[in-house]
N, C-alpha and C positions, 0 to 999 in steps of 0.2 A: 173280550177284556184279556184276562190271563193270557191268552194266546199273545197281547200285544205286549204287554209288562214283559212277558217273557222273552221275547224276540229285540226288547227296547235296550234290555238289561244285559242281555247277549252279547249287541252290538257293542255297547257302550262299555264290556269286558273285553270285548274283541279290542276295540279302540285300546282302551288304557294297555293291554296286552303289547300292542304294537308298537305305542311311545313310547313304552319301557326297553322293547328291544331298540327301538333306536335309538334311545338317550342313554343304554347299553354300548353297544356302538359307537356313536360320539366319544362317549366318559373314555373307553378304552384308547381309542386314538389321542386324546389329550394326553394320557396317564402314559402313553408310548412317547407320544413328544416331551412330555419332562423327563422323562427317566432316560434321555438324548441329552436333555440341559442340563442336567446335573451331573453325567456321567462324566467319569473323573476329575471332578473337583474335593477331594478326598476327602476328607470329614467332616471339613469347615461345615457349618453351617448356612446356605444361599444369602442368607439373608445380612449374614454377617462382613461373606466373602463381598455383596456389595455395599456393600458399606464402604470397606478399606478400597473397591475400587475407586468408588466417589471421594473418599479423601485424599488417592494420592494424585487423582483429576484437577482436583485443589489446587492442589501444593504443587502439581507446574503449574497450569494456570494461574497462580501467584507467581512465583517464579520466573516464568512469561515478562508479565508484565510487569515486575521490577524491570526486567532486561530493558523490555523495548520503552519506558520512561526514561530508564537511566540515558537507551542512546538518543532519545530524542531528545532531551536534554543537552548532550552533550554536541549536537546541531546544531541545539538555538543559537548556544554558545559559541559556536564557530561561523556561524550565519553573519556574522561582520566583521570580518577579515577577509570573506568570501569574495570574488571580483561577481560584478555580479547589474552594474552599468553602465551603461557603450551610448555614447557618442559616438557617430561619424559625419565624415565633410569632405563629400568629392568635392573636389578641384581640378582645372587648366594649372598647371603649376609654368609652365610657357604659352606665349600669346600664340606659338605657330605649333602647340599640340592643343587638340583638341577631344570631345570626348569623355573629360573629364575623369581621365585615368589614374592621376595624382590623388592622395587621400589621408586624413589622417582619423587615426580612431582610438578615442580615449578608451579607456576600460578604470572601472574604481570600485572599492568595495564599500561599505555604510562609514570608513571611518578615514574615507575621500582620501586614499592612499591605491597609489597604483600604477601607473603604466598611460603613456601616449605611443602610439609607430605612428611614424610616417611613413607614407611610397610617396618617392617621386619618380614620375615615369617622363624618360626625352625620348626620342627615336631609336638613338644607340644602347641609351644601359639603363637601369633599375634600381634607384636606392630606396633602400626601405634604414629607417634610422628610430631609435628611442630611447623616451627620454621619462625615469622615473617622475612621480608627482604624491606627494606627500605634501596634507591639511587640506589638498583641495587648488594645492597649487607647484607651477613646475621647479622643479630641484636647478633647471637651465633655464634660458629664455626661451616662451616658445613663439611661433611662429601664429598670424593671424588665426588661420587653420586650422594651427592645434588649439588655441585658444577657445571657437569655436566649437569646437569637438570637445573639449572638459567641460564647458557650457553646457552641453548640452547631455554629459553624462553626471555634472552638476544638479539638473535639474532634476534626473530620474531617485535620487536618493531622497527618502521620506521621510 
């Protein structure tokens, strides 16, 4: 029985020694990585350095968020004056020409200001006209097709 206890004790001692060697090797590898990490960081404490980087990162983040919010506000203020409501009508200006080659296009902003373009196609020539729109009404008399294009554009205003 004493022999068994000696063998068990010897085996356990050998196992403990082997585990200690493995832990020493792993620990020395971690120490090398740690030394590489802190190499060249001057005399500052790594924790203080990380805190300063975190503060600097938060400062940059706040500046970016403020800048983005200001730019979004500027764009939102300009949106009402952007042309974004369009109405198009194609038609035959003359009986002897088919395929709806003539057109009227109304382009308005949300303030109901904009322009109506009209293109008249004939076999010999093409003509393009533009008329200004203020508050949803033409400053010059509009043709039926121009009025229809204007009404289509007005329907798109929210």
